[in-house]
N, C-alpha and C positions, 0 to 999 in steps of 0.2 A: 099337314106338318103335326109333329109331336110336341106337345108342350109339356115341359117338367116344371112342378114346383121349385123354385128358388127362393131361398131365405137371404136377404140382403142385409148385411151390417156394415155399418161405418167402422173404419179400420183407424187405430191410433198408433198401435204397436207394428212397426212394419218388420218386426226380426221373425215373424212366425216363417219357418220353413216352407210351407206350402205356399203362402202368398210371394214369398221371394222366388221360389220356382216357377210360378204363374207369369211374375213378372218378367223374370228371366227368359221364358219362352216368348213372350211378347217381344221382348228386345231384340232376341235373336230372328225372329219372323222381319222385325221391320230393317233389320241390318241386312237381310237378305234383300229386301227390295229397294232399299233407298241408301245413297251415300250419306255420312255424317252431317253435311251442310243440310240436308233435305229432310234429316230425320230431328223431329221435334219432341219425342218422349220425354216426360220430365221424370226426374229421378223421384221415388217415393218419399222421401224428407221433405221435398217442396210440397208434395200432394198430400200430407197431414200438417201442414203450417195454418196459421190463423186465417189466412186468405183461400184457403184450398178445403176440400172435402174429399176423401177417399173413402170407396166403398168395395167389399167382397161380397160376392155372390156363393151362396153354399146349396150343395145337394148333398144331405145328411151332414156328414163331417168333412167333406172336401171341398176345396176352395176351386171353384169351376170357372169363374167368372170376376172380372173387376170392371170398375169404371172410377171417374174422378170429375171433380168440378172445381176450377179455378175461378175466383172471383174478381172483377175487375171496374174500376171505376174509369170511363173513357168516354167516347162521343154519348154513350149512355151506361148506365150501371149494366152489366152483362156476366154472364158465366161461360165458362170456355169448358166444353166437354174434352176430357183427357183420358187417354188409356184405356179406353173400352176394348176388352179381348175376353175371348171366350176360347176357354181350351177346347182343342181339335177334338177330342174324344166326345165332346158335348155339343157339339154345333148342330145345327138343324133341329134344335129344340126351342127356339124362339127365346132364349136368353139372352142375347143383344137386346132383341127389343125389351124385353123386362127391365133390363139394366137402365137402358136409355129412357124408359118412363119412368123409373125410378128417379135418375138424377134429373129429368123436367120436373117431376114433384117436387123434389128436394127445393130446387131455384123457386118453384112458386111459393114454397112454404115459406122462404126467406124474402119475398117482394121482388124477386128478380122475373122480369118478364122478357128478355131477351137471351137467347142462348145461341152461341156461336162455337164452330170448331173448325179445324184445320184435318183434311186428311190426304192421302195420296191417291194418284190418279191408277197404281197400280194396285189397288184393293178395291175393285169393283163390287164386290158383295157389299163391302162397309158403304160405299157411297149410294149402292142402290136402296139399302135400308134406310139412309139418311134422307134420302128423297122419299121414301114411302112414308116416312114420319112427318112429313112436309116441311123438310130443311130445303132452301135454297141458295143457289150459288151465288158468291158476293166478292167484292175484292178483298184483300189483305185487311187484315185488323190488328190493333196492338202492335207487338215488336215484329212480324211478320212482314216479309217483304215478297214481291211477286216471285215467283219459283214455278217451274213447269212441272214440278214434282208435287206441286202443292194445291189442293182444292180447298178453298174456303168456303163456308156454308154457314146460313144463320136461320133462326126459326123464333117467330113471337109466341110467347105461350098465352094461352087465356086460362083465366082463374076459373 
């Protein structure tokens, strides 16, 4: 596999046209796969709030990937991975792995050792990636309810 150098930056201004276009492609992709009641993509303004962090991945000046973390206090303090997406033209370069590792490092830097996510069964590549990264299936968490179009996963991070 080809690995490309990607620079990752935290996003505070969600008006960047490149970012808006990338997120729109992500929304279109998810809308093709899942009905609205099973689509749990968060709006960008939620992902730049105080209890979240949104990141964009750049190759040169092009935004090619994104990912976010929402922080929660629940049965344990945890971070939820949201909005991991790589532009179709840049897939196969391990950018999703790079983004996930960055998000996990962000959580550890903030003293959070539990990471959770929700993904759909119609995204086998994403599920395979998460399993390879050590995520294990679990039941619904937070506001989620049992849904045949949701797969819930968790990983304990080590410092």
